[in-house]
PATI-988180 format. One record per atom (N, C-alpha, C): atom name; residue number from 1; x, y, z. Coordinates in steps of 0.2 Angstrom, whole numbers, plus 5000, padded with zeros to 4 digits. Layout:
BEGIN
<node 'CA', NUM, <X, Y, Z>>
...
//
This chain:
BEGIN
<node 'N', 1, <5587, 5568, 5547>>
<node 'CA', 1, <5583, 5563, 5544>>
<node 'C', 1, <5587, 5558, 5540>>
<node 'N', 2, <5585, 5552, 5539>>
<node 'CA', 2, <5589, 5547, 5535>>
<node 'C', 2, <5590, 5550, 5528>>
<node 'N', 3, <5596, 5548, 5526>>
<node 'CA', 3, <5598, 5551, 5519>>
<node 'C', 3, <5595, 5546, 5514>>
<node 'N', 4, <5594, 5549, 5508>>
<node 'CA', 4, <5591, 5545, 5503>>
<node 'C', 4, <5595, 5539, 5501>>
<node 'N', 5, <5601, 5540, 5501>>
<node 'CA', 5, <5605, 5534, 5500>>
<node 'C', 5, <5604, 5528, 5505>>
<node 'N', 6, <5603, 5530, 5511>>
<node 'CA', 6, <5601, 5525, 5516>>
<node 'C', 6, <5594, 5522, 5515>>
<node 'N', 7, <5590, 5526, 5513>>
<node 'CA', 7, <5583, 5523, 5511>>
<node 'C', 7, <5583, 5518, 5506>>
<node 'N', 8, <5587, 5520, 5500>>
<node 'CA', 8, <5587, 5516, 5494>>
<node 'C', 8, <5591, 5509, 5496>>
<node 'N', 9, <5595, 5509, 5501>>
<node 'CA', 9, <5599, 5503, 5502>>
<node 'C', 9, <5595, 5498, 5506>>
<node 'N', 10, <5589, 5500, 5508>>
<node 'CA', 10, <5584, 5495, 5512>>
<node 'C', 10, <5582, 5489, 5507>>
<node 'N', 11, <5581, 5484, 5510>>
<node 'CA', 11, <5578, 5478, 5506>>
<node 'C', 11, <5572, 5480, 5503>>
<node 'N', 12, <5571, 5478, 5497>>
<node 'CA', 12, <5565, 5479, 5493>>
<node 'C', 12, <5562, 5473, 5490>>
<node 'N', 13, <5563, 5467, 5494>>
<node 'CA', 13, <5560, 5461, 5491>>
<node 'C', 13, <5552, 5461, 5492>>
<node 'N', 14, <5549, 5458, 5487>>
<node 'CA', 14, <5542, 5458, 5487>>
<node 'C', 14, <5540, 5454, 5493>>
<node 'N', 15, <5535, 5457, 5497>>
<node 'CA', 15, <5533, 5453, 5503>>
<node 'C', 15, <5525, 5455, 5504>>
<node 'N', 16, <5522, 5451, 5507>>
<node 'CA', 16, <5515, 5452, 5509>>
<node 'C', 16, <5514, 5456, 5515>>
<node 'N', 17, <5510, 5461, 5515>>
<node 'CA', 17, <5508, 5465, 5520>>
<node 'C', 17, <5502, 5464, 5523>>
<node 'N', 18, <5501, 5465, 5530>>
<node 'CA', 18, <5495, 5465, 5533>>
<node 'C', 18, <5490, 5471, 5532>>
<node 'N', 19, <5484, 5470, 5533>>
<node 'CA', 19, <5480, 5476, 5532>>
<node 'C', 19, <5482, 5482, 5536>>
<node 'N', 20, <5484, 5481, 5543>>
<node 'CA', 20, <5487, 5486, 5547>>
<node 'C', 20, <5493, 5489, 5544>>
<node 'N', 21, <5497, 5485, 5541>>
<node 'CA', 21, <5504, 5488, 5539>>
<node 'C', 21, <5502, 5492, 5533>>
<node 'N', 22, <5497, 5490, 5528>>
<node 'CA', 22, <5496, 5494, 5522>>
<node 'C', 22, <5492, 5501, 5525>>
<node 'N', 23, <5488, 5500, 5530>>
<node 'CA', 23, <5485, 5506, 5532>>
<node 'C', 23, <5490, 5511, 5535>>
<node 'N', 24, <5495, 5509, 5539>>
<node 'CA', 24, <5500, 5513, 5542>>
<node 'C', 24, <5504, 5516, 5536>>
<node 'N', 25, <5506, 5512, 5531>>
<node 'CA', 25, <5510, 5515, 5526>>
<node 'C', 25, <5507, 5521, 5522>>
<node 'N', 26, <5500, 5520, 5521>>
<node 'CA', 26, <5496, 5526, 5519>>
<node 'C', 26, <5496, 5532, 5523>>
<node 'N', 27, <5496, 5531, 5530>>
<node 'CA', 27, <5496, 5536, 5534>>
<node 'C', 27, <5503, 5540, 5534>>
<node 'N', 28, <5508, 5537, 5531>>
<node 'CA', 28, <5514, 5540, 5531>>
<node 'C', 28, <5515, 5545, 5525>>
<node 'N', 29, <5510, 5544, 5520>>
<node 'CA', 29, <5510, 5548, 5514>>
<node 'C', 29, <5508, 5555, 5515>>
<node 'N', 30, <5512, 5560, 5511>>
<node 'CA', 30, <5510, 5567, 5511>>
<node 'C', 30, <5509, 5570, 5504>>
<node 'N', 31, <5510, 5565, 5499>>
<node 'CA', 31, <5509, 5567, 5492>>
<node 'C', 31, <5504, 5562, 5489>>
<node 'N', 32, <5502, 5565, 5483>>
<node 'CA', 32, <5497, 5561, 5479>>
<node 'C', 32, <5500, 5556, 5474>>
<node 'N', 33, <5506, 5557, 5473>>
<node 'CA', 33, <5509, 5552, 5468>>
<node 'C', 33, <5516, 5549, 5471>>
<node 'N', 34, <5518, 5543, 5469>>
<node 'CA', 34, <5524, 5540, 5471>>
<node 'C', 34, <5530, 5545, 5469>>
<node 'N', 35, <5530, 5548, 5463>>
<node 'CA', 35, <5536, 5552, 5461>>
<node 'C', 35, <5537, 5558, 5466>>
<node 'N', 36, <5531, 5561, 5468>>
<node 'CA', 36, <5532, 5567, 5472>>
<node 'C', 36, <5534, 5564, 5479>>
<node 'N', 37, <5531, 5559, 5482>>
<node 'CA', 37, <5533, 5556, 5488>>
<node 'C', 37, <5541, 5554, 5488>>
<node 'N', 38, <5543, 5551, 5483>>
<node 'CA', 38, <5550, 5550, 5483>>
<node 'C', 38, <5555, 5556, 5483>>
<node 'N', 39, <5552, 5561, 5479>>
<node 'CA', 39, <5556, 5568, 5479>>
<node 'C', 39, <5557, 5571, 5486>>
<node 'N', 40, <5552, 5571, 5490>>
<node 'CA', 40, <5552, 5574, 5496>>
<node 'C', 40, <5553, 5569, 5502>>
<node 'N', 41, <5549, 5564, 5502>>
<node 'CA', 41, <5549, 5558, 5507>>
<node 'C', 41, <5548, 5561, 5514>>
<node 'N', 42, <5545, 5566, 5515>>
<node 'CA', 42, <5543, 5568, 5522>>
<node 'C', 42, <5537, 5563, 5524>>
<node 'N', 43, <5537, 5561, 5530>>
<node 'CA', 43, <5532, 5557, 5533>>
<node 'C', 43, <5527, 5560, 5537>>
<node 'N', 44, <5521, 5558, 5536>>
<node 'CA', 44, <5516, 5561, 5541>>
<node 'C', 44, <5514, 5556, 5547>>
<node 'N', 45, <5518, 5551, 5548>>
<node 'CA', 45, <5516, 5546, 5553>>
<node 'C', 45, <5523, 5543, 5556>>
<node 'N', 46, <5522, 5542, 5563>>
<node 'CA', 46, <5527, 5539, 5567>>
<node 'C', 46, <5524, 5534, 5572>>
<node 'N', 47, <5527, 5533, 5577>>
<node 'CA', 47, <5525, 5528, 5582>>
<node 'C', 47, <5519, 5530, 5585>>
<node 'N', 48, <5518, 5537, 5586>>
<node 'CA', 48, <5512, 5539, 5589>>
<node 'C', 48, <5505, 5538, 5585>>
<node 'N', 49, <5506, 5538, 5579>>
<node 'CA', 49, <5500, 5537, 5574>>
<node 'C', 49, <5499, 5529, 5574>>
<node 'N', 50, <5504, 5525, 5574>>
<node 'CA', 50, <5504, 5518, 5575>>
<node 'C', 50, <5500, 5516, 5581>>
<node 'N', 51, <5502, 5519, 5586>>
<node 'CA', 51, <5499, 5518, 5593>>
<node 'C', 51, <5491, 5520, 5593>>
<node 'N', 52, <5489, 5525, 5589>>
<node 'CA', 52, <5482, 5527, 5589>>
<node 'C', 52, <5478, 5521, 5585>>
<node 'N', 53, <5482, 5518, 5580>>
<node 'CA', 53, <5478, 5512, 5577>>
<node 'C', 53, <5477, 5507, 5581>>
<node 'N', 54, <5480, 5506, 5587>>
<node 'CA', 54, <5479, 5500, 5591>>
<node 'C', 54, <5477, 5503, 5598>>
<node 'N', 55, <5473, 5508, 5598>>
<node 'CA', 55, <5469, 5511, 5604>>
<node 'C', 55, <5474, 5512, 5610>>
<node 'N', 56, <5480, 5515, 5608>>
<node 'CA', 56, <5485, 5516, 5614>>
<node 'C', 56, <5490, 5511, 5615>>
<node 'N', 57, <5489, 5505, 5612>>
<node 'CA', 57, <5494, 5499, 5614>>
<node 'C', 57, <5501, 5500, 5611>>
<node 'N', 58, <5505, 5503, 5615>>
<node 'CA', 58, <5512, 5505, 5612>>
<node 'C', 58, <5516, 5498, 5610>>
<node 'N', 59, <5515, 5493, 5613>>
<node 'CA', 59, <5518, 5487, 5611>>
<node 'C', 59, <5516, 5484, 5604>>
<node 'N', 60, <5510, 5485, 5603>>
<node 'CA', 60, <5507, 5483, 5596>>
<node 'C', 60, <5510, 5487, 5591>>
<node 'N', 61, <5510, 5494, 5593>>
<node 'CA', 61, <5512, 5499, 5588>>
<node 'C', 61, <5520, 5498, 5586>>
<node 'N', 62, <5524, 5496, 5591>>
<node 'CA', 62, <5531, 5495, 5590>>
<node 'C', 62, <5531, 5488, 5586>>
<node 'N', 63, <5527, 5483, 5587>>
<node 'CA', 63, <5527, 5477, 5583>>
<node 'C', 63, <5526, 5479, 5576>>
<node 'N', 64, <5521, 5483, 5575>>
<node 'CA', 64, <5519, 5485, 5568>>
<node 'C', 64, <5525, 5488, 5564>>
<node 'N', 65, <5528, 5493, 5568>>
<node 'CA', 65, <5534, 5497, 5565>>
<node 'C', 65, <5540, 5492, 5564>>
<node 'N', 66, <5541, 5488, 5569>>
<node 'CA', 66, <5547, 5484, 5568>>
<node 'C', 66, <5546, 5479, 5562>>
<node 'N', 67, <5540, 5476, 5561>>
<node 'CA', 67, <5538, 5472, 5556>>
<node 'C', 67, <5539, 5475, 5549>>
<node 'N', 68, <5537, 5482, 5548>>
<node 'CA', 68, <5538, 5485, 5542>>
<node 'C', 68, <5545, 5487, 5541>>
<node 'N', 69, <5549, 5488, 5546>>
<node 'CA', 69, <5556, 5489, 5545>>
<node 'C', 69, <5560, 5482, 5543>>
<node 'N', 70, <5558, 5477, 5546>>
<node 'CA', 70, <5560, 5470, 5544>>
<node 'C', 70, <5559, 5468, 5537>>
<node 'N', 71, <5553, 5471, 5534>>
<node 'CA', 71, <5551, 5469, 5528>>
<node 'C', 71, <5554, 5474, 5523>>
<node 'N', 72, <5558, 5479, 5525>>
<node 'CA', 72, <5561, 5484, 5520>>
<node 'C', 72, <5556, 5490, 5518>>
<node 'N', 73, <5551, 5491, 5522>>
<node 'CA', 73, <5546, 5496, 5520>>
<node 'C', 73, <5548, 5503, 5522>>
<node 'N', 74, <5553, 5504, 5526>>
<node 'CA', 74, <5555, 5510, 5529>>
<node 'C', 74, <5559, 5509, 5535>>
<node 'N', 75, <5560, 5515, 5538>>
<node 'CA', 75, <5564, 5516, 5544>>
<node 'C', 75, <5562, 5521, 5549>>
<node 'N', 76, <5561, 5519, 5555>>
<node 'CA', 76, <5559, 5524, 5560>>
<node 'C', 76, <5564, 5529, 5562>>
<node 'N', 77, <5563, 5535, 5561>>
<node 'CA', 77, <5568, 5540, 5563>>
<node 'C', 77, <5566, 5543, 5570>>
<node 'N', 78, <5569, 5540, 5575>>
<node 'CA', 78, <5567, 5541, 5582>>
<node 'C', 78, <5567, 5549, 5584>>
<node 'N', 79, <5572, 5552, 5581>>
<node 'CA', 79, <5573, 5559, 5583>>
<node 'C', 79, <5567, 5563, 5581>>
<node 'N', 80, <5564, 5562, 5575>>
<node 'CA', 80, <5558, 5566, 5573>>
<node 'C', 80, <5552, 5562, 5573>>
<node 'N', 81, <5552, 5556, 5576>>
<node 'CA', 81, <5546, 5551, 5576>>
<node 'C', 81, <5542, 5551, 5570>>
<node 'N', 82, <5546, 5549, 5565>>
<node 'CA', 82, <5543, 5549, 5558>>
<node 'C', 82, <5545, 5542, 5555>>
<node 'N', 83, <5541, 5538, 5552>>
<node 'CA', 83, <5543, 5532, 5548>>
<node 'C', 83, <5544, 5534, 5541>>
<node 'N', 84, <5550, 5534, 5539>>
<node 'CA', 84, <5553, 5536, 5533>>
<node 'C', 84, <5552, 5530, 5528>>
<node 'N', 85, <5548, 5531, 5523>>
<node 'CA', 85, <5547, 5526, 5518>>
<node 'C', 85, <5553, 5524, 5514>>
<node 'N', 86, <5554, 5518, 5512>>
<node 'CA', 86, <5559, 5516, 5507>>
<node 'C', 86, <5555, 5516, 5501>>
<node 'N', 87, <5559, 5515, 5495>>
<node 'CA', 87, <5556, 5515, 5489>>
<node 'C', 87, <5550, 5509, 5489>>
<node 'N', 88, <5552, 5504, 5492>>
<node 'CA', 88, <5547, 5498, 5492>>
<node 'C', 88, <5541, 5500, 5496>>
<node 'N', 89, <5542, 5504, 5501>>
<node 'CA', 89, <5537, 5506, 5506>>
<node 'C', 89, <5532, 5511, 5502>>
<node 'N', 90, <5535, 5515, 5498>>
<node 'CA', 90, <5531, 5520, 5494>>
<node 'C', 90, <5527, 5516, 5489>>
<node 'N', 91, <5531, 5512, 5485>>
<node 'CA', 91, <5527, 5508, 5480>>
<node 'C', 91, <5521, 5504, 5483>>
<node 'N', 92, <5522, 5501, 5489>>
<node 'CA', 92, <5517, 5497, 5493>>
<node 'C', 92, <5511, 5501, 5495>>
<node 'N', 93, <5513, 5507, 5497>>
<node 'CA', 93, <5508, 5512, 5499>>
<node 'C', 93, <5503, 5514, 5493>>
<node 'N', 94, <5506, 5515, 5488>>
<node 'CA', 94, <5502, 5518, 5482>>
<node 'C', 94, <5499, 5512, 5478>>
<node 'N', 95, <5501, 5506, 5479>>
<node 'CA', 95, <5498, 5500, 5476>>
<node 'C', 95, <5492, 5497, 5480>>
<node 'N', 96, <5492, 5498, 5486>>
<node 'CA', 96, <5487, 5495, 5490>>
<node 'C', 96, <5481, 5499, 5491>>
//
């Protein structure tokens, strides 16, 4: 899985998120507080969960994940099919 150092190095600029992006970030959470999520940062969602949001449209799911990566919200770990949230992604998930 990505190292904490790599996650923290991601861009953390403030950016607007779409409703689907916010929904997906929330799917990634597996803790009830931002502090607990940061400590563990295991993700409950990956490309398969994004695909379900778009009724099986893999291209739309890929676009969503790519957009979130470009906005610095996290990084897709292909080996484990998990979207690992950056600090900015964790903050966005808990603030929306």
